[in-house]
PDB file of N, CA, C and O in Angstrom:
ATOM      1  N   UNK A   1      -3.621  10.442   6.293  1.00  0.00           N
ATOM      2  CA  UNK A   1      -2.401  10.437   6.163  1.00  0.00           C
ATOM      3  C   UNK A   1      -1.761  10.343   7.738  1.00  0.00           C
ATOM      4  O   UNK A   1      -0.738   9.714   8.009  1.00  0.00           O
ATOM      5  N   UNK A   2      -2.483  11.009   8.599  1.00  0.00           N
ATOM      6  CA  UNK A   2      -2.236  10.667   9.862  1.00  0.00           C
ATOM      7  C   UNK A   2      -1.710   9.155  10.608  1.00  0.00           C
ATOM      8  O   UNK A   2      -0.765   8.853  11.336  1.00  0.00           O
ATOM      9  N   UNK A   3      -2.625   8.564  10.128  1.00  0.00           N
ATOM     10  CA  UNK A   3      -2.562   7.294  10.475  1.00  0.00           C
ATOM     11  C   UNK A   3      -1.597   6.066   9.461  1.00  0.00           C
ATOM     12  O   UNK A   3      -1.238   4.897   9.608  1.00  0.00           O
ATOM     13  N   UNK A   4      -1.485   6.948   8.588  1.00  0.00           N
ATOM     14  CA  UNK A   4      -0.176   5.905   7.572  1.00  0.00           C
ATOM     15  C   UNK A   4       1.207   5.859   8.553  1.00  0.00           C
ATOM     16  O   UNK A   4       1.884   4.894   8.907  1.00  0.00           O
ATOM     17  N   UNK A   5       1.356   7.467   8.875  1.00  0.00           N
ATOM     18  CA  UNK A   5       2.407   7.569   9.675  1.00  0.00           C
ATOM     19  C   UNK A   5       2.467   6.833  11.099  1.00  0.00           C
ATOM     20  O   UNK A   5       3.414   6.168  11.520  1.00  0.00           O
ATOM     21  N   UNK A   6       1.482   7.045  11.627  1.00  0.00           N
ATOM     22  CA  UNK A   6       1.375   6.373  13.044  1.00  0.00           C
ATOM     23  C   UNK A   6       1.707   4.868  12.920  1.00  0.00           C
ATOM     24  O   UNK A   6       2.340   4.278  13.795  1.00  0.00           O
ATOM     25  N   UNK A   7       1.241   4.259  11.766  1.00  0.00           N
ATOM     26  CA  UNK A   7       1.405   2.834  11.264  1.00  0.00           C
ATOM     27  C   UNK A   7       2.758   2.626  11.134  1.00  0.00           C
ATOM     28  O   UNK A   7       3.393   1.882  11.881  1.00  0.00           O
ATOM     29  N   UNK A   8       3.318   3.368  10.043  1.00  0.00           N
ATOM     30  CA  UNK A   8       4.615   3.348  10.081  1.00  0.00           C
ATOM     31  C   UNK A   8       5.731   3.603  10.832  1.00  0.00           C
ATOM     32  O   UNK A   8       6.801   3.020  10.658  1.00  0.00           O
ATOM     33  N   UNK A   9       5.490   4.637  11.847  1.00  0.00           N
ATOM     34  CA  UNK A   9       6.474   4.421  12.857  1.00  0.00           C
ATOM     35  C   UNK A   9       6.065   3.372  14.063  1.00  0.00           C
ATOM     36  O   UNK A   9       6.843   3.166  14.994  1.00  0.00           O
ATOM     37  N   UNK A  10       4.955   2.816  13.982  1.00  0.00           N
ATOM     38  CA  UNK A  10       4.720   1.623  15.277  1.00  0.00           C
ATOM     39  C   UNK A  10       5.116   0.194  14.489  1.00  0.00           C
ATOM     40  O   UNK A  10       5.623  -0.781  15.042  1.00  0.00           O
ATOM     41  N   UNK A  11       4.867   0.268  13.479  1.00  0.00           N
ATOM     42  CA  UNK A  11       5.034  -1.148  12.922  1.00  0.00           C
ATOM     43  C   UNK A  11       6.037  -1.380  11.823  1.00  0.00           C
ATOM     44  O   UNK A  11       5.943  -2.298  11.007  1.00  0.00           O
ATOM     45  N   UNK A  12       7.127  -0.372  11.861  1.00  0.00           N
ATOM     46  CA  UNK A  12       8.602  -0.600  10.769  1.00  0.00           C
ATOM     47  C   UNK A  12       9.702   0.173  11.130  1.00  0.00           C
ATOM     48  O   UNK A  12      10.863  -0.166  10.899  1.00  0.00           O
ATOM     49  N   UNK A  13       9.283   1.477  11.840  1.00  0.00           N
ATOM     50  CA  UNK A  13      10.612   2.328  12.261  1.00  0.00           C
ATOM     51  C   UNK A  13      11.264   1.477  13.406  1.00  0.00           C
ATOM     52  O   UNK A  13      10.517   0.925  14.214  1.00  0.00           O
ATOM     53  N   UNK A  14      12.369   1.373  13.491  1.00  0.00           N
ATOM     54  CA  UNK A  14      12.935   0.628  14.619  1.00  0.00           C
ATOM     55  C   UNK A  14      13.028   1.528  15.741  1.00  0.00           C
ATOM     56  O   UNK A  14      13.273   2.686  15.406  1.00  0.00           O
ATOM     57  N   UNK A  15      12.888   1.302  17.118  1.00  0.00           N
ATOM     58  CA  UNK A  15      12.825   2.485  18.220  1.00  0.00           C
ATOM     59  C   UNK A  15      14.316   3.128  17.803  1.00  0.00           C
ATOM     60  O   UNK A  15      14.288   4.305  17.446  1.00  0.00           O
ATOM     61  N   UNK A  16      15.243   2.645  17.815  1.00  0.00           N
ATOM     62  CA  UNK A  16      16.668   3.278  17.899  1.00  0.00           C
ATOM     63  C   UNK A  16      16.639   4.343  16.773  1.00  0.00           C
ATOM     64  O   UNK A  16      17.475   5.231  16.943  1.00  0.00           O
ATOM     65  N   UNK A  17      15.993   4.443  15.838  1.00  0.00           N
ATOM     66  CA  UNK A  17      15.973   4.802  14.212  1.00  0.00           C
ATOM     67  C   UNK A  17      17.088   4.191  13.198  1.00  0.00           C
ATOM     68  O   UNK A  17      17.569   3.076  13.400  1.00  0.00           O
ATOM     69  N   UNK A  18      17.430   4.931  12.188  1.00  0.00           N
ATOM     70  CA  UNK A  18      18.373   4.391  11.067  1.00  0.00           C
ATOM     71  C   UNK A  18      18.982   4.879  11.367  1.00  0.00           C
ATOM     72  O   UNK A  18      18.731   5.931  11.954  1.00  0.00           O
ATOM     73  N   UNK A  19      20.480   4.331  11.115  1.00  0.00           N
ATOM     74  CA  UNK A  19      21.537   4.580  10.619  1.00  0.00           C
ATOM     75  C   UNK A  19      22.305   5.866   9.760  1.00  0.00           C
ATOM     76  O   UNK A  19      23.342   6.528   9.794  1.00  0.00           O
ATOM     77  N   UNK A  20      21.097   5.738   9.005  1.00  0.00           N
ATOM     78  CA  UNK A  20      21.947   7.029   7.773  1.00  0.00           C
ATOM     79  C   UNK A  20      20.429   7.059   7.232  1.00  0.00           C
ATOM     80  O   UNK A  20      19.420   6.407   7.500  1.00  0.00           O
ATOM     81  N   UNK A  21      20.713   8.055   6.397  1.00  0.00           N
ATOM     82  CA  UNK A  21      19.477   8.648   5.457  1.00  0.00           C
ATOM     83  C   UNK A  21      18.985   7.607   4.385  1.00  0.00           C
ATOM     84  O   UNK A  21      17.784   7.433   4.177  1.00  0.00           O
ATOM     85  N   UNK A  22      19.988   6.914   3.705  1.00  0.00           N
ATOM     86  CA  UNK A  22      20.217   5.534   2.762  1.00  0.00           C
ATOM     87  C   UNK A  22      19.296   4.652   3.316  1.00  0.00           C
ATOM     88  O   UNK A  22      18.613   3.911   2.608  1.00  0.00           O
ATOM     89  N   UNK A  23      19.222   4.677   4.582  1.00  0.00           N
ATOM     90  CA  UNK A  23      18.824   2.964   5.262  1.00  0.00           C
ATOM     91  C   UNK A  23      17.497   3.254   5.379  1.00  0.00           C
ATOM     92  O   UNK A  23      16.596   2.476   5.063  1.00  0.00           O
ATOM     93  N   UNK A  24      17.299   4.723   5.973  1.00  0.00           N
ATOM     94  CA  UNK A  24      16.217   5.181   6.411  1.00  0.00           C
ATOM     95  C   UNK A  24      15.415   5.145   4.782  1.00  0.00           C
ATOM     96  O   UNK A  24      14.524   4.300   4.692  1.00  0.00           O
ATOM     97  N   UNK A  25      15.593   5.709   3.956  1.00  0.00           N
ATOM     98  CA  UNK A  25      14.676   5.863   2.724  1.00  0.00           C
ATOM     99  C   UNK A  25      14.694   4.096   1.962  1.00  0.00           C
ATOM    100  O   UNK A  25      13.739   3.707   1.288  1.00  0.00           O
ATOM    101  N   UNK A  26      15.470   3.543   2.129  1.00  0.00           N
ATOM    102  CA  UNK A  26      15.193   1.950   1.436  1.00  0.00           C
ATOM    103  C   UNK A  26      14.217   1.365   2.395  1.00  0.00           C
ATOM    104  O   UNK A  26      13.292   0.712   1.911  1.00  0.00           O
ATOM    105  N   UNK A  27      14.284   1.495   3.579  1.00  0.00           N
ATOM    106  CA  UNK A  27      13.394   0.516   4.623  1.00  0.00           C
ATOM    107  C   UNK A  27      11.856   0.986   4.370  1.00  0.00           C
ATOM    108  O   UNK A  27      11.000   0.108   4.258  1.00  0.00           O
ATOM    109  N   UNK A  28      11.459   2.482   4.270  1.00  0.00           N
ATOM    110  CA  UNK A  28      10.956   3.113   4.245  1.00  0.00           C
ATOM    111  C   UNK A  28       9.947   2.983   3.179  1.00  0.00           C
ATOM    112  O   UNK A  28       8.726   3.121   3.250  1.00  0.00           O
ATOM    113  N   UNK A  29      10.909   2.609   1.900  1.00  0.00           N
ATOM    114  CA  UNK A  29      10.135   2.214   0.635  1.00  0.00           C
ATOM    115  C   UNK A  29       9.727   0.857   0.849  1.00  0.00           C
ATOM    116  O   UNK A  29       8.556   0.483   0.913  1.00  0.00           O
ATOM    117  N   UNK A  30      10.622   0.225   0.945  1.00  0.00           N
ATOM    118  CA  UNK A  30      10.013  -1.323   1.161  1.00  0.00           C
ATOM    119  C   UNK A  30       8.744  -1.404   2.216  1.00  0.00           C
ATOM    120  O   UNK A  30       7.881  -2.224   1.904  1.00  0.00           O
ATOM    121  N   UNK A  31       8.539  -0.688   3.366  1.00  0.00           N
ATOM    122  CA  UNK A  31       7.112  -0.560   3.855  1.00  0.00           C
ATOM    123  C   UNK A  31       6.231  -0.068   2.818  1.00  0.00           C
ATOM    124  O   UNK A  31       5.237  -0.790   2.746  1.00  0.00           O
ATOM    125  N   UNK A  32       6.217   0.832   2.036  1.00  0.00           N
ATOM    126  CA  UNK A  32       5.518   1.364   1.482  1.00  0.00           C
ATOM    127  C   UNK A  32       4.838   0.736   0.479  1.00  0.00           C
ATOM    128  O   UNK A  32       3.643   0.715   0.184  1.00  0.00           O
ATOM    129  N   UNK A  33       5.940   0.160  -0.058  1.00  0.00           N
ATOM    130  CA  UNK A  33       5.775  -0.255  -1.424  1.00  0.00           C
ATOM    131  C   UNK A  33       5.513  -1.925  -1.376  1.00  0.00           C
ATOM    132  O   UNK A  33       4.756  -2.364  -2.242  1.00  0.00           O
ATOM    133  N   UNK A  34       5.979  -2.688  -0.605  1.00  0.00           N
ATOM    134  CA  UNK A  34       6.079  -4.186  -0.488  1.00  0.00           C
ATOM    135  C   UNK A  34       5.392  -4.390   0.529  1.00  0.00           C
ATOM    136  O   UNK A  34       4.686  -5.395   0.458  1.00  0.00           O
ATOM    137  N   UNK A  35       5.322  -3.687   1.648  1.00  0.00           N
ATOM    138  CA  UNK A  35       3.947  -4.456   2.703  1.00  0.00           C
ATOM    139  C   UNK A  35       2.958  -3.518   2.744  1.00  0.00           C
ATOM    140  O   UNK A  35       1.949  -4.192   2.538  1.00  0.00           O
ATOM    141  N   UNK A  36       2.611  -2.370   2.882  1.00  0.00           N
ATOM    142  CA  UNK A  36       1.717  -1.334   3.063  1.00  0.00           C
ATOM    143  C   UNK A  36       0.742  -1.345   1.947  1.00  0.00           C
ATOM    144  O   UNK A  36      -0.428  -1.140   2.273  1.00  0.00           O
ATOM    145  N   UNK A  37       0.944  -1.502   0.954  1.00  0.00           N
ATOM    146  CA  UNK A  37       0.275  -1.588  -0.458  1.00  0.00           C
ATOM    147  C   UNK A  37      -0.227  -2.930  -0.705  1.00  0.00           C
ATOM    148  O   UNK A  37      -1.424  -3.195  -0.823  1.00  0.00           O
ATOM    149  N   UNK A  38       1.157  -4.147  -0.813  1.00  0.00           N
ATOM    150  CA  UNK A  38       0.535  -5.410  -1.085  1.00  0.00           C
ATOM    151  C   UNK A  38       0.025  -6.294   0.221  1.00  0.00           C
ATOM    152  O   UNK A  38      -0.984  -6.997   0.184  1.00  0.00           O
ATOM    153  N   UNK A  39       0.762  -6.170   1.221  1.00  0.00           N
ATOM    154  CA  UNK A  39       0.275  -7.128   2.427  1.00  0.00           C
ATOM    155  C   UNK A  39      -0.704  -6.735   3.396  1.00  0.00           C
ATOM    156  O   UNK A  39      -1.776  -7.332   3.499  1.00  0.00           O
ATOM    157  N   UNK A  40      -0.375  -5.726   4.135  1.00  0.00           N
ATOM    158  CA  UNK A  40      -0.925  -5.170   5.234  1.00  0.00           C
ATOM    159  C   UNK A  40      -2.365  -5.105   4.687  1.00  0.00           C
ATOM    160  O   UNK A  40      -2.624  -4.675   3.563  1.00  0.00           O
ATOM    161  N   UNK A  41      -3.322  -5.582   5.600  1.00  0.00           N
ATOM    162  CA  UNK A  41      -4.997  -5.542   5.715  1.00  0.00           C
ATOM    163  C   UNK A  41      -4.961  -4.290   6.139  1.00  0.00           C
ATOM    164  O   UNK A  41      -4.191  -3.859   6.997  1.00  0.00           O
ATOM    165  N   UNK A  42      -6.293  -3.302   5.196  1.00  0.00           N
ATOM    166  CA  UNK A  42      -6.704  -2.259   6.029  1.00  0.00           C
ATOM    167  C   UNK A  42      -7.999  -2.365   6.111  1.00  0.00           C
ATOM    168  O   UNK A  42      -8.713  -3.059   5.387  1.00  0.00           O
ATOM    169  N   UNK A  43      -8.331  -1.677   6.997  1.00  0.00           N
ATOM    170  CA  UNK A  43      -9.956  -2.015   8.028  1.00  0.00           C
ATOM    171  C   UNK A  43     -10.883  -1.302   6.788  1.00  0.00           C
ATOM    172  O   UNK A  43     -11.985  -1.761   6.490  1.00  0.00           O
ATOM    173  N   UNK A  44     -10.369  -0.279   6.197  1.00  0.00           N
ATOM    174  CA  UNK A  44     -11.573   0.459   5.300  1.00  0.00           C
ATOM    175  C   UNK A  44     -11.892  -0.469   4.078  1.00  0.00           C
ATOM    176  O   UNK A  44     -12.938  -0.479   3.428  1.00  0.00           O
ATOM    177  N   UNK A  45     -10.849  -1.197   3.907  1.00  0.00           N
ATOM    178  CA  UNK A  45     -11.209  -2.127   2.587  1.00  0.00           C
ATOM    179  C   UNK A  45     -11.485  -3.594   2.650  1.00  0.00           C
ATOM    180  O   UNK A  45     -11.133  -4.524   1.925  1.00  0.00           O
ATOM    181  N   UNK A  46     -12.212  -3.529   3.721  1.00  0.00           N
ATOM    182  CA  UNK A  46     -12.578  -4.892   4.431  1.00  0.00           C
ATOM    183  C   UNK A  46     -11.564  -6.127   4.374  1.00  0.00           C
ATOM    184  O   UNK A  46     -11.612  -7.193   3.759  1.00  0.00           O
ATOM    185  N   UNK A  47     -10.429  -5.456   5.442  1.00  0.00           N
ATOM    186  CA  UNK A  47      -9.222  -6.219   5.459  1.00  0.00           C
ATOM    187  C   UNK A  47      -8.576  -6.667   4.155  1.00  0.00           C
ATOM    188  O   UNK A  47      -7.892  -7.691   4.146  1.00  0.00           O
ATOM    189  N   UNK A  48      -8.769  -5.926   3.026  1.00  0.00           N
ATOM    190  CA  UNK A  48      -7.613  -6.073   1.827  1.00  0.00           C
ATOM    191  C   UNK A  48      -6.854  -5.338   1.818  1.00  0.00           C
ATOM    192  O   UNK A  48      -7.157  -4.162   2.018  1.00  0.00           O
ATOM    193  N   UNK A  49      -5.336  -5.782   1.542  1.00  0.00           N
ATOM    194  CA  UNK A  49      -4.514  -4.784   1.276  1.00  0.00           C
ATOM    195  C   UNK A  49      -4.777  -3.495   0.110  1.00  0.00           C
ATOM    196  O   UNK A  49      -5.645  -3.632  -0.752  1.00  0.00           O
ATOM    197  N   UNK A  50      -4.246  -2.710   0.162  1.00  0.00           N
ATOM    198  CA  UNK A  50      -4.390  -1.577  -0.905  1.00  0.00           C
ATOM    199  C   UNK A  50      -4.518  -2.042  -2.435  1.00  0.00           C
ATOM    200  O   UNK A  50      -5.439  -1.660  -3.156  1.00  0.00           O
ATOM    201  N   UNK A  51      -3.730  -2.710  -2.760  1.00  0.00           N
ATOM    202  CA  UNK A  51      -3.595  -3.151  -4.354  1.00  0.00           C
ATOM    203  C   UNK A  51      -4.706  -3.814  -4.701  1.00  0.00           C
ATOM    204  O   UNK A  51      -5.305  -3.679  -5.768  1.00  0.00           O
ATOM    205  N   UNK A  52      -5.038  -4.643  -3.674  1.00  0.00           N
ATOM    206  CA  UNK A  52      -6.103  -5.736  -4.333  1.00  0.00           C
ATOM    207  C   UNK A  52      -7.233  -5.178  -3.885  1.00  0.00           C
ATOM    208  O   UNK A  52      -8.129  -5.974  -4.167  1.00  0.00           O
ATOM    209  N   UNK A  53      -7.712  -4.183  -3.305  1.00  0.00           N
ATOM    210  CA  UNK A  53      -8.636  -3.565  -3.351  1.00  0.00           C
ATOM    211  C   UNK A  53      -8.755  -2.624  -4.485  1.00  0.00           C
ATOM    212  O   UNK A  53      -9.674  -2.903  -5.255  1.00  0.00           O
ATOM    213  N   UNK A  54      -7.951  -1.427  -4.822  1.00  0.00           N
ATOM    214  CA  UNK A  54      -7.919  -0.958  -5.820  1.00  0.00           C
ATOM    215  C   UNK A  54      -8.320  -2.164  -7.593  1.00  0.00           C
ATOM    216  O   UNK A  54      -9.112  -1.921  -8.503  1.00  0.00           O
ATOM    217  N   UNK A  55      -7.562  -3.132  -7.448  1.00  0.00           N
ATOM    218  CA  UNK A  55      -7.551  -4.155  -8.228  1.00  0.00           C
ATOM    219  C   UNK A  55      -9.187  -4.173  -8.540  1.00  0.00           C
ATOM    220  O   UNK A  55      -9.645  -3.530  -9.485  1.00  0.00           O
ATOM    221  N   UNK A  56     -10.158  -5.098  -7.516  1.00  0.00           N
ATOM    222  CA  UNK A  56     -11.071  -5.163  -7.366  1.00  0.00           C
ATOM    223  C   UNK A  56     -11.863  -3.876  -7.996  1.00  0.00           C
ATOM    224  O   UNK A  56     -12.586  -4.155  -8.952  1.00  0.00           O
ATOM    225  N   UNK A  57     -11.834  -2.823  -7.683  1.00  0.00           N
ATOM    226  CA  UNK A  57     -12.641  -1.791  -8.151  1.00  0.00           C
ATOM    227  C   UNK A  57     -12.477  -1.431  -9.287  1.00  0.00           C
ATOM    228  O   UNK A  57     -13.510  -1.118  -9.880  1.00  0.00           O
ATOM    229  N   UNK A  58     -11.319  -1.334  -9.960  1.00  0.00           N
ATOM    230  CA  UNK A  58     -11.003  -1.296 -11.202  1.00  0.00           C
ATOM    231  C   UNK A  58     -11.719  -2.386 -11.993  1.00  0.00           C
ATOM    232  O   UNK A  58     -12.158  -1.977 -13.067  1.00  0.00           O
ATOM    233  N   UNK A  59     -11.920  -3.530 -11.756  1.00  0.00           N
ATOM    234  CA  UNK A  59     -12.287  -4.721 -12.487  1.00  0.00           C
ATOM    235  C   UNK A  59     -13.857  -4.459 -12.705  1.00  0.00           C
ATOM    236  O   UNK A  59     -14.474  -4.687 -13.745  1.00  0.00           O
ATOM    237  N   UNK A  60     -14.412  -3.897 -11.432  1.00  0.00           N
ATOM    238  CA  UNK A  60     -15.516  -3.878 -11.089  1.00  0.00           C
ATOM    239  C   UNK A  60     -16.361  -2.871 -11.823  1.00  0.00           C
ATOM    240  O   UNK A  60     -17.441  -3.120 -12.360  1.00  0.00           O
ATOM    241  N   UNK A  61     -15.488  -1.206 -11.771  1.00  0.00           N
ATOM    242  CA  UNK A  61     -16.148  -0.426 -12.618  1.00  0.00           C
ATOM    243  C   UNK A  61     -15.427   0.608 -13.221  1.00  0.00           C
ATOM    244  O   UNK A  61     -15.887   1.742 -13.351  1.00  0.00           O
ATOM    245  N   UNK A  62     -14.527   0.331 -13.525  1.00  0.00           N
ATOM    246  CA  UNK A  62     -13.777   1.289 -14.246  1.00  0.00           C
ATOM    247  C   UNK A  62     -13.298  -0.023 -15.700  1.00  0.00           C
ATOM    248  O   UNK A  62     -12.201  -0.359 -16.146  1.00  0.00           O
ATOM    249  N   UNK A  63     -14.762  -0.459 -16.061  1.00  0.00           N
ATOM    250  CA  UNK A  63     -14.609  -1.302 -17.936  1.00  0.00           C
ATOM    251  C   UNK A  63     -14.384  -0.199 -18.689  1.00  0.00           C
ATOM    252  O   UNK A  63     -14.896   0.902 -18.485  1.00  0.00           O
ATOM    253  N   UNK A  64     -13.514  -0.515 -19.687  1.00  0.00           N
ATOM    254  CA  UNK A  64     -13.070  -0.037 -20.936  1.00  0.00           C
ATOM    255  C   UNK A  64     -14.028  -0.193 -22.112  1.00  0.00           C
ATOM    256  O   UNK A  64     -14.136  -1.393 -22.364  1.00  0.00           O
ATOM    257  N   UNK A  65     -14.763   0.560 -22.927  1.00  0.00           N
ATOM    258  CA  UNK A  65     -15.371  -0.272 -23.904  1.00  0.00           C
ATOM    259  C   UNK A  65     -14.541  -0.956 -24.890  1.00  0.00           C
ATOM    260  O   UNK A  65     -13.349  -0.816 -25.161  1.00  0.00           O
ATOM    261  N   UNK A  66     -15.588  -1.855 -25.446  1.00  0.00           N
ATOM    262  CA  UNK A  66     -14.903  -2.683 -26.201  1.00  0.00           C
ATOM    263  C   UNK A  66     -15.678  -2.321 -27.284  1.00  0.00           C
ATOM    264  O   UNK A  66     -16.814  -1.851 -27.209  1.00  0.00           O
ATOM    265  N   UNK A  67     -14.835  -2.622 -28.645  1.00  0.00           N
ATOM    266  CA  UNK A  67     -15.381  -2.306 -30.031  1.00  0.00           C
ATOM    267  C   UNK A  67     -15.610  -3.935 -30.454  1.00  0.00           C
ATOM    268  O   UNK A  67     -14.697  -4.761 -30.435  1.00  0.00           O
ATOM    269  N   UNK A  68     -17.011  -4.233 -30.841  1.00  0.00           N
ATOM    270  CA  UNK A  68     -16.748  -5.474 -31.951  1.00  0.00           C
ATOM    271  C   UNK A  68     -17.442  -5.202 -33.156  1.00  0.00           C
ATOM    272  O   UNK A  68     -18.208  -4.303 -33.505  1.00  0.00           O
ATOM    273  N   UNK A  69     -16.976  -6.214 -33.702  1.00  0.00           N
ATOM    274  CA  UNK A  69     -17.548  -6.069 -35.654  1.00  0.00           C
ATOM    275  C   UNK A  69     -18.596  -7.170 -35.820  1.00  0.00           C
ATOM    276  O   UNK A  69     -18.772  -8.230 -35.220  1.00  0.00           O
ATOM    277  N   UNK A  70     -19.205  -6.600 -36.783  1.00  0.00           N
ATOM    278  CA  UNK A  70     -20.906  -7.457 -36.549  1.00  0.00           C
ATOM    279  C   UNK A  70     -20.360  -7.978 -38.473  1.00  0.00           C
ATOM    280  O   UNK A  70     -21.100  -8.689 -39.154  1.00  0.00           O
TER     281      UNK A  70
END
């Protein structure tokens, strides 16, 4: 969790801060949803973004049973 906040502060939050709570909320939401989870490479995930790594995991290990009729 501490790395997340370090990344947020160093990559996204302007040095002068935000003008309002609403501006901060919107910018941080954009960081988490738009950049951190979908674009930013993560060393732990072999440089894949979080969403891509999770999808690969689901596709490989979390298959749903299928029913076939004979």
